[in-house]
C-alpha positions in Angstrom: 1.4 24.9 2.1 -1.1 22.8 3.3 -1.0 24.8 6.2 -1.4 28.1 4.2 -3.7 26.8 2.2 -5.8 25.4 5.5 -6.3 22.0 3.8 -7.1 19.2 5.7 -7.5 16.4 3.6 -5.1 15.7 0.0 -8.8 16.7 -1.9 -8.3 20.1 0.0 -5.0 20.8 -1.0 -6.1 20.2 -4.9 -8.8 22.3 -4.4 -7.3 24.9 -3.0 -4.1 24.5 -4.9 -5.8 25.1 -8.3 -8.8 26.6 -7.6 -11.2 24.0 -8.6 -14.4 22.5 -6.4 -14.6 20.0 -9.4 -10.7 18.5 -8.5 -12.2 18.2 -4.9 -14.9 15.8 -5.2 -13.2 14.1 -7.9 -10.1 12.7 -6.1 -12.2 12.8 -3.0 -14.3 10.1 -4.7 -11.2 8.0 -5.8 -9.4 8.0 -2.4 -12.7 6.5 -0.8 -13.3 3.8 -3.2 -9.8 2.7 -4.2 -8.7 2.3 -0.4 -11.5 -0.2 -0.4 -9.5 -3.3 -2.1 -6.2 -2.2 0.0 -8.3 -2.4 3.3 -9.5 -5.7 1.9 -5.8 -6.9 1.6 -4.8 -6.7 4.6 -8.0 -8.3 6.3 -6.8 -11.2 3.7 -3.7 -11.5 4.8 -4.3 -11.0 8.4 -6.4 -14.5 8.5 -4.1 -16.2 6.2 -1.5 -15.2 9.3 -4.0 -16.5 12.1 -5.4 -19.8 9.8 -1.8 -20.4 9.6 -0.6 -20.0 13.6 -3.9 -21.4 15.3 -4.3 -24.2 12.5 -7.6 -22.9 11.6 -9.0 -24.3 8.1 -12.7 -23.5 7.5 -14.0 -20.7 5.9 -16.5 -19.7 8.8 -13.4 -19.3 11.2 -11.4 -17.6 8.7 -14.6 -14.9 8.4 -14.8 -14.7 12.1 -11.0 -13.4 12.1 -11.7 -10.5 9.6 -14.8 -9.4 11.5 -13.2 -9.4 14.9 -10.1 -7.2 13.1 -12.7 -4.9 11.9 -14.2 -4.2 14.8 -11.0 -3.7 17.0 -9.5 -1.3 14.5 -13.5 0.3 14.7 -13.6 0.8 18.6 -10.4 2.5 18.9 -10.6 4.9 15.7 -14.1 5.7 16.5 -13.5 6.0 20.0 -10.3 7.5 19.9 -9.5 9.1 16.7 -6.7 10.7 15.4 -4.6 10.7 18.7 -5.6 7.5 19.7 -4.2 6.6 16.1 -0.8 8.1 16.4 -0.2 7.1 19.9 -1.1 2.9 18.6 1.0 3.7 15.8 4.1 4.3 17.6 3.8 1.5 20.3 3.2 -0.8 17.1 5.9 0.6 15.3 8.4 -0.4 18.1 6.9 -3.9 17.8 7.6 -4.0 14.7 11.7 -2.9 14.5 11.9 -5.8 17.6 10.3 -8.5 15.6 11.2 -8.2 12.0 15.0 -8.4 13.1 14.0 -11.6 15.2 12.5 -13.3 12.0 15.2 -12.5 9.9 17.6 -13.8 11.7 15.8 -17.1 12.8 15.2 -17.5 9.0 18.7 -17.3 8.1 20.0 -19.1 11.2 17.5 -21.9 9.9 19.7 -22.1 7.5 22.8 -22.4 8.8 23.7 -18.6 8.8 23.8 -15.9 5.9 26.6 -17.5 4.1 25.2 -20.8 3.9 22.1 -19.8 2.9 23.3 -17.8 -0.1 25.2 -20.7 -1.2 21.8 -22.9 -0.8 19.7 -19.9 -2.8 22.5 -20.4 -5.2 21.9 -24.5 -5.9 18.2 -23.8 -6.7 17.5 -24.0 -10.5 15.7 -21.1 -11.7 14.9 -21.6 -15.6 17.7 -24.6 -15.4 20.3 -22.2 -14.3 22.0 -22.0 -10.6 23.0 -19.1 -8.8 20.7 -16.9 -10.0 18.4 -16.4 -6.8 22.0 -15.5 -4.8 22.9 -12.9 -7.3 22.6 -9.2 -6.1 19.4 -8.4 -8.3 18.2 -12.0 -8.3 17.1 -13.8 -11.6 14.7 -11.2 -13.0 16.2 -7.4 -12.2 13.0 -5.5 -14.4 10.1 -7.4 -13.0 11.8 -6.6 -9.2 12.2 -2.9 -10.4 8.3 -2.7 -10.9 8.2 -4.2 -7.2 10.3 -1.4 -5.7 9.1 1.7 -8.0 5.3 0.4 -6.9 6.8 0.2 -2.8 8.9 3.1 -2.5 7.9 5.8 -5.0 3.7 4.9 -4.8 3.8 6.5 -1.4 5.1 9.4 -2.1 1.6 9.8 -4.0 -0.8 8.1 -1.4 -3.2 10.3 0.6 -2.8 8.2 3.7 1.0 8.5 3.8 0.8 12.2 3.3 -2.0 12.8 5.7 0.2 12.0 8.5 2.8 14.9 7.9 -0.3 17.4 8.3 -0.3 17.0 11.8 3.4 18.0 12.4 4.0 20.9 15.1 7.0 22.8 13.9 9.6 22.6 11.2 11.7 21.3 13.5 9.9 18.2 14.0 10.6 17.6 10.5 14.2 16.8 10.7 13.5 14.2 13.5 10.8 12.4 11.6 13.4 12.1 8.5 15.6 10.5 10.6 13.7 8.4 12.3 11.4 7.2 9.5 14.8 6.2 7.9 15.9 4.1 10.3 12.6 2.4 10.4 11.9 2.5 7.1 15.8 0.8 6.5 15.1 -2.0 9.1 11.7 -2.9 8.4 11.6 -2.6 4.4 15.1 -3.8 4.0 14.4 -6.6 6.8 11.0 -7.4 4.5 13.0 -7.6 1.3 15.7 -10.2 2.6 12.7 -12.6 4.0 11.4 -12.6 0.7 14.6 -13.9 -0.7 15.6 -16.0 1.8 11.7 -17.5 1.4 12.5 -19.2 -1.5 14.9 -21.7 0.7 11.3 -22.7 2.0 8.9 -22.9 -0.7 10.0 -23.8 -4.0 8.5 -23.6 -7.1 6.3 -26.3 -9.1 7.6 -26.4 -12.7 4.4 -28.4 -13.5 2.4 -25.4 -12.7 4.5 -23.1 -14.7 5.4 -21.2 -11.1 2.2 -20.5 -10.0 1.8 -22.7 -7.4 4.5 -23.8 -4.2 5.0 -26.3 -3.0 6.9 -26.7 1.0 9.9 -28.7 0.3 9.1 -29.7 3.9 5.3 -30.4 4.0 5.1 -30.8 0.1 1.7 -29.2 0.8 0.9 -26.9 -1.9 0.6 -22.9 -1.4 0.1 -20.2 -3.0 1.7 -17.2 -3.1 0.3 -15.5 -0.2 0.7 -18.3 1.9 5.0 -18.1 1.1 5.5 -16.3 4.3 3.7 -18.5 6.2 4.8 -21.2 5.2 8.3 -19.6 6.3 7.3 -19.0 9.5 6.0 -22.4 10.3 9.1 -24.3 9.2 12.1 -22.1 10.2 10.5 -20.1 13.9 9.7 -21.7 17.4 6.2 -21.6 18.7 7.0 -18.7 21.3 8.3 -16.9 18.6 5.3 -17.6 15.9 2.9 -15.7 18.5 5.4 -12.8 18.4 5.2 -12.8 14.8 1.5 -12.7 15.0 1.7 -9.6 17.2 3.9 -8.0 14.8 1.8 -8.9 11.8 -1.3 -7.5 13.7 0.9 -4.1 14.8 1.7 -3.6 11.1 -1.9 -4.0 9.9 -3.9 -2.5 12.7 -1.5 0.5 11.8 -2.4 0.9 8.2 -5.9 0.2 8.8 -6.4 2.5 11.1 -4.9 5.2 8.6 -6.9 4.2 5.9 -10.2 4.6 7.3 -9.7 7.8 9.2 -8.2 9.3 5.7 -11.1 7.5 4.0 -13.8 9.0 6.2 -12.3 12.0 6.9 -11.9 12.5 3.1 -16.0 12.1 2.8 -16.8 13.6 5.5 -14.7 17.1 4.9 -14.9 17.3 1.3 -17.7 15.8 -0.2 -20.7 15.7 2.7 -20.2 18.8 5.0 -19.8 21.5 1.8 -23.3 20.2 0.7 -25.2 20.5 4.2 -26.7 23.7 5.4 -25.7 23.1 8.7 -23.1 20.9 9.8 -21.5 21.5 13.4 -19.0 19.6 15.0 -20.8 16.6 16.5 -22.6 15.9 13.3 -19.3 15.7 11.4 -18.5 13.4 13.7 -21.3 11.2 13.9 -20.8 11.4 9.8 -17.5 10.4 9.7 -18.4 7.6 11.7 -21.0 5.9 10.1 -18.8 6.6 7.0 -15.9 4.3 9.1 -18.4 1.7 9.2 -19.3 1.8 5.9 -16.0 1.6 5.0 -14.9 -1.2 6.7 -18.2 -3.3 6.1 -17.6 -2.9 2.2 -13.3 -3.9 3.0 -14.8 -7.2 4.8 -17.1 -8.5 2.2 -14.2 -8.4 -0.2 -12.0 -9.9 2.0 -14.4 -12.8 2.3 -13.2 -13.6 -1.1 -10.0 -15.8 -0.4 -8.9 -16.1 -4.0 -8.1 -12.4 -4.5 -4.3 -12.6 -4.0 -3.1 -9.8 -1.5 -0.3 -8.2 -3.6 -3.3 -7.9 -6.4 -5.6 -5.8 -4.0 -2.7 -3.6 -3.1 -1.5 -2.8 -6.5 -4.5 -1.8 -8.1 -5.3 0.6 -5.1 -2.0 2.0 -5.1 -2.0 1.8 -9.0 -5.6 4.1 -8.9 -4.2 6.8 -6.0 -0.8 7.2 -7.0 -1.2 6.7 -10.8 -3.9 10.0 -10.3 -2.3 12.0 -7.2 1.8 11.3 -7.8 2.6 13.8 -10.1 -0.2 16.4 -9.5 0.5 16.5 -5.6 4.8 16.7 -5.9 5.0 19.1 -8.7 2.0 21.1 -7.5 4.4 21.6 -4.1 7.5 23.0 -6.3 6.3 24.2 -9.5 4.4 27.5 -10.3 3.6 26.1 -13.9 1.4 23.2 -13.2 -2.2 24.0 -14.6 -5.4 22.1 -13.7 -5.6 20.6 -16.9 -2.5 18.5 -16.1 -4.1 17.5 -13.0 -7.4 16.2 -14.6 -5.2 14.3 -17.3 -3.0 12.5 -14.4 -6.5 11.6 -12.4 -8.0 10.3 -15.7 -5.3 8.5 -17.0 -4.4 7.1 -13.4 -7.9 5.5 -12.8 -8.9 4.8 -16.4 -5.9 3.0 -17.0 -6.3 0.5 -13.7 -9.9 0.2 -14.5 -8.9 -1.1 -18.1 -5.7 -3.5 -16.7 -8.4 -5.1 -13.8 -10.5 -5.9 -16.9 -8.2 -7.3 -19.1 -5.9 -9.2 -16.4 -7.2 -8.9 -13.1 -10.5 -11.5 -13.9 -9.0 -14.3 -15.3 -11.1 -13.3 -18.4 -8.6 -13.1 -21.3 -6.2 -16.0 -20.4 -4.5 -16.1 -23.5 -4.1 -12.4 -23.7 -2.3 -12.9 -20.0 -0.2 -15.6 -21.0 1.4 -13.4 -23.8 1.3 -10.1 -21.7 3.2 -12.6 -18.6 5.5 -13.6 -21.3 7.5 -9.9 -22.0 10.6 -9.1 -20.3 8.7 -6.7 -18.1 5.5 -9.0 -17.1 2.8 -6.5 -18.6 0.1 -8.8 -16.7 1.3 -7.8 -13.4 -0.8 -5.5 -11.5 2.6 -4.5 -9.2 4.1 -3.3 -12.5 1.3 -1.4 -14.3 1.2 0.4 -11.0 4.9 1.3 -11.1 4.2 2.0 -14.9 1.0 4.3 -13.8 3.0 6.4 -11.4 6.0 7.1 -14.1 3.5 8.2 -16.5 2.0 10.6 -13.9 5.3 12.0 -13.5 6.1 12.4 -17.1 2.3 13.7 -18.2 1.8 16.5 -15.8 4.9 18.7 -16.7 4.1 18.0 -20.5 0.6 19.4 -20.5 1.6 22.2 -18.5 4.3 22.8 -20.9 2.1 23.6 -23.8 -0.7 25.7 -21.5 0.1 29.0 -19.9 -1.4 29.1 -16.2 -4.5 31.0 -16.6 -4.1 33.2 -12.7 -0.6 33.9 -12.6 -1.1 36.3 -9.7 -2.9 33.3 -7.2 0.0 31.0 -8.1 2.4 33.8 -6.7 0.0 34.4 -3.7 -0.2 30.2 -3.1 3.5 30.0 -3.2 4.0 33.0 -0.8 3.9 30.4 2.1 7.8 29.7 1.2 8.9 33.1 1.4 7.9 32.9 5.2 
């Protein structure tokens, strides 16, 4: 459908699908603004890993690492563009496949094998009970579901994920891509979930801090949640493998960063700036895009300089706004002729507005008593992860619900849009 409509970006798809320039402008702005915290979270994670691997503790060194990563990303995205990004993604993906398997194996073997590791997890007390962490769904399945929904369902509505599919050469390539990406996801995502579960063997909750701080069982050093995986790596892996893991995380991060930077800059250039310039040739368009890449990276770096910002919080708010706004309209718009423009606006406004409301109420620590009350519920409503998952599901409910009560204003045009499926 995007090929038929001539849409190069998700905002262009929204414009062509519902014949609305205002939708394109709104979605472009949402993409550019809310991809920034996600980018900042990646810089944050990279810096923490480098701190662990090279024993760098000073704030100055932390910032230098972030700046170097930003410059590396800028160089190969600006000079190489989409082709360079695609080639880098392929190489980095191969690195990720091998190394995530190696890290999980070493972490489990460090605890005496899979059965022994599961038994050790069962010995850790959770709320005064044992055999909780080795259960299939763990001690808190409801909040685990929030993580799964955010990280699995959320990707369907993220512009940087969808954007990659626009470059598929033919329908035959889709089948190959589906098989390859499924195997990749099983290994990388499955390995990450396993690693997260076994991580409790290396970092245990400090009960005096109500679970908000963590202590390494070996070094007795206080850790924040974002430092849990570095603590596991430091404990479970030999030095040479730690070096390889730095390459692994660097590969994953650079792959994601390049996608984010390309998506945000191309969206702003193609959807907002170019249409408002009288003369904008290809050369001028490229210059504008490169300038926007620099601006995007600069703002992301400045946000990442704040070491107190949690990686999962920054990522969750980014995905919450983007998928909470786009998931329903994008998915239903591809398959249903009944979805109307008002339903799209409803999803966009609710996704962004409710994300901002959650940030004000729970994200900045301004209302500690309210946060404590929300966190005590069976589903922790103070968690930005759960908030994002709820908004994504809400988008899937609101779009068909609003569309049901209003007729499609131009059925003939909608039929023309869906003619592409008859070819």
